[in-house]
C-alpha positions as CSV (number, residue, x, y, z in Angstrom):
1,X,0.1,-0.1,0.0
2,X,1.2,3.3,-0.8
3,X,2.6,5.3,2.0
4,X,1.2,8.6,0.7
5,X,-2.2,7.2,0.6
6,X,-1.9,5.7,4.5
7,X,-1.0,9.3,5.5
8,X,-4.0,10.5,3.9
9,X,-6.4,8.3,5.7
10,X,-4.6,8.5,9.0
11,X,-5.7,12.2,9.8
12,X,-8.4,13.5,12.2
13,X,-9.3,16.2,9.6
14,X,-12.6,14.8,7.9
15,X,-12.4,17.3,5.2
16,X,-8.7,16.3,4.1
17,X,-9.6,12.5,4.3
18,X,-12.8,12.9,2.0
19,X,-11.6,15.3,-0.5
20,X,-8.0,14.0,-0.9
21,X,-9.0,10.2,-0.9
22,X,-11.8,11.2,-3.5
23,X,-9.0,12.5,-5.8
24,X,-6.8,9.5,-5.4
25,X,-10.1,7.2,-6.2
26,X,-10.9,9.2,-9.3
27,X,-7.3,9.2,-10.4
28,X,-7.4,5.5,-10.6
29,X,-10.7,5.4,-12.1
30,X,-9.5,7.6,-15.2
31,X,-6.1,5.6,-15.4
32,X,-8.2,2.5,-15.7
33,X,-10.5,4.0,-18.4
34,X,-7.5,5.1,-20.3
35,X,-6.0,1.7,-20.2
36,X,-9.3,0.1,-21.4
37,X,-10.0,2.5,-24.2
38,X,-8.7,1.4,-27.5
39,X,-7.6,4.8,-28.5
40,X,-7.4,7.0,-25.2
41,X,-5.8,10.0,-26.8
42,X,-9.0,10.7,-28.9
43,X,-11.2,10.7,-25.6
44,X,-11.2,13.3,-22.9
45,X,-12.1,12.0,-19.4
46,X,-11.8,15.5,-17.8
47,X,-15.3,16.5,-19.3
48,X,-16.9,13.5,-17.5
49,X,-18.3,13.8,-14.1
50,X,-17.7,11.0,-11.5
51,X,-20.7,9.0,-12.1
52,X,-20.0,9.1,-15.8
53,X,-16.4,7.9,-14.9
54,X,-17.7,5.1,-12.7
55,X,-20.1,4.0,-15.6
56,X,-17.6,4.2,-18.3
57,X,-15.1,2.2,-16.2
58,X,-17.9,-0.5,-15.7
59,X,-18.9,-0.6,-19.2
60,X,-15.3,-1.0,-20.3
61,X,-14.9,-3.9,-18.0
62,X,-12.3,-2.1,-16.1
63,X,-14.1,-2.6,-12.9
64,X,-16.8,-4.8,-11.2
65,X,-20.5,-3.6,-11.5
66,X,-20.8,-4.3,-7.8
67,X,-18.4,-1.2,-6.9
68,X,-20.8,1.3,-8.2
69,X,-22.9,1.7,-5.1
70,X,-19.8,2.4,-2.7
71,X,-18.1,4.6,-5.3
72,X,-21.2,6.9,-6.1
73,X,-22.0,6.9,-2.1
74,X,-18.4,8.1,-1.6
75,X,-18.7,11.0,-4.3
76,X,-22.1,12.0,-2.7
77,X,-20.1,12.3,0.7
78,X,-17.4,14.2,-1.4
79,X,-20.1,16.5,-2.7
80,X,-21.5,17.4,0.8
81,X,-18.0,18.3,2.0
82,X,-17.2,20.3,-0.9
83,X,-20.1,22.5,0.0
84,X,-19.8,22.9,3.9
85,X,-16.4,23.4,5.0
86,X,-17.7,22.6,8.7
87,X,-19.3,19.3,8.0
88,X,-18.2,16.2,10.1
89,X,-18.8,12.6,9.1
90,X,-21.5,10.9,11.1
91,X,-22.2,7.3,12.1
92,X,-25.2,7.5,9.8
93,X,-23.1,8.2,7.1
94,X,-20.9,5.7,7.7
95,X,-23.5,3.0,8.0
96,X,-25.0,4.1,4.6
97,X,-21.6,3.6,2.9
98,X,-21.1,0.1,4.8
99,X,-24.7,-0.8,3.4
100,X,-23.2,-0.5,-0.1
101,X,-20.6,-3.2,0.6
102,X,-20.5,-6.8,-0.3
103,X,-20.2,-9.4,2.4
104,X,-16.7,-10.0,1.6
105,X,-15.8,-6.4,1.6
106,X,-17.2,-6.4,5.1
107,X,-15.0,-9.3,6.2
108,X,-11.9,-7.5,4.9
109,X,-12.9,-4.7,7.2
110,X,-13.4,-7.0,10.1
111,X,-9.8,-8.3,9.4
112,X,-8.5,-4.7,9.4
113,X,-9.9,-4.0,13.0
114,X,-12.2,-1.6,11.3
115,X,-15.2,-1.6,13.6
116,X,-12.8,-0.8,16.4
117,X,-12.1,2.7,14.9
118,X,-13.7,6.2,15.3
119,X,-15.8,7.6,12.7
120,X,-13.0,9.2,10.9
121,X,-10.9,6.0,11.1
122,X,-13.7,4.2,9.6
123,X,-14.1,6.7,6.6
124,X,-10.3,6.1,6.1
125,X,-10.8,2.3,6.0
126,X,-13.6,2.4,3.5
127,X,-11.4,4.5,1.4
128,X,-8.5,2.1,1.8
129,X,-10.6,-0.6,0.8
130,X,-11.6,0.9,-2.5
131,X,-8.3,2.5,-3.1
132,X,-6.8,-1.0,-3.0
133,X,-9.3,-2.7,-5.3
134,X,-8.8,0.2,-8.0
135,X,-5.1,0.0,-7.6
136,X,-5.3,-3.9,-8.1
137,X,-7.6,-3.4,-11.3
138,X,-5.3,-0.9,-12.6
139,X,-2.2,-3.0,-12.1
140,X,-4.3,-6.1,-13.7
141,X,-5.4,-4.1,-16.9
142,X,-2.1,-2.6,-17.3
143,X,-0.2,-6.1,-17.8
144,X,-3.1,-7.6,-19.7
């Protein structure tokens, strides 16, 4: 796991965790899309919104369709933070995010001692889970 990403999630500042981790997730989505496109220089991903990037990555078989819920939920959370500098993550929001996960992903969180953490630590765990998935998909498609 990249030390920079670990540093991002190991902070008490909710805003930093949400905004910066979202940037990392979006970066990997774009990289996956670029790898999967037959002629990526002819397509500009910067004109797409986050939902469109997720859907395009799925349509190109770059990521699993089952990731759509959590990725869009994380984006929705990011949008809330982008418009409210005083925003703090709530247990309700964490529970909503957890509800988009598969049983297997929840098992991974248990192995990370995720449920022992405070709210911002749980948020970091959710971002790490998705970062790890996207980084793995990027490496897989890059080698293919």
